[in-house]
Every structure is written in structure tokens, then in C-alpha cells.
N, C-alpha and C positions, 0 to 999 in steps of 0.2 A: 180120634179126639173130638169131643163135642165142643160146641161154641161155649158152653159153660166152663169147660176145662180151660179154654183159651183165655177167657175173661177172668178167671179166678185169680186171687191174690197169690203172687209167687212166694212160696215158702223157701226162704234162704236165710243166711245169716244177715242180721240187720244191726247196725249200731243203735244204741239206745235212743239217741237223738233222732236218728233217721226214722225209726219206727214210730217214736212218739209224735214226730211232726206229721206223719201220715194219719195218725189218729186225731191230732189237734193242729190242723194246718193254720188256724188263725191265732195260735198262741203268740204272745209278744216276743218270746225267745225260745230257743231249743231247750234251755234249762227249765222254763215254765212248762213246756210240753212234756218233758221227762217227769217232772213232778206230778202232773195230771195223770199220765199213764201209770206211774207207780202207785198213785192213789187208787186208781181203778183196779189195778192188780191186787192190792192189799184188801180192797173191799169185796172182791169176788171170792166167796168162801172156798178155801182150799187151793186157790190158784198159786199163791206165793209158795205154799208148802210143796206143791207139785213141782214148781220150777226149781226150788231148792233141792229137791230129790233128784232132779235131772242134772244138778251141778251148778245152778245159778248162784252167784254171790252178789251181794249188794254193790261191791266195788267193780263188778264186771262192766266193761264198756260196750259190750254187744250181747245180743241174744243169738243162740244157736238156732239152726233150722227147726230142731225138735221143740225148743222153747217157743219159737215164733208160732209153730203149729198149735201148741197148747194155748197160747194167748189168743190166737184167732178163733180157735174152737170155743173158748169161753166168752170172749168179748165181741166176736164177730169180726168181719173184715173191716179194715179202716176205710 
């Protein structure tokens, strides 16, 4: 395992708020951070559709490891 592998972002299931706060640590609330993250996801062409094809639903409280991997691939590590 290389140093880069050790330092890379862990791809696991994350609650929406948990992941959103990693991307937006200075947000005034978890709700605000989730709104910002979902805005980014909607703006990245095709990302929301890809997540939905993986089984993501708007009412979901968490992202699966595969969904997190796709978000990180598109948006970069938080």
C-alpha cells in the first residue's frame, strides 16, 4: 500500500449530512451543507442520473459506498 492509498478518502457508506459536512465544513448547519452538496450534484452533468441508476432516491438518508465513489470521482475528495 502506498502513502497515497493510506491518505486517500475512505469510500464507505456516509450519511448525507456527514458527507455534506466534509465538503462544506463551514456551513451554518448540516441542513445547509446537504443543500449545497445536492446543488453541486445536480449541477454536475449526469451525476444525479448516475446516482439514481445506482438506486439513489431523494428521500435516502445515506449514500452507499458505490454512490460515494461516484460523487468523489466527479466532485473530487472533500
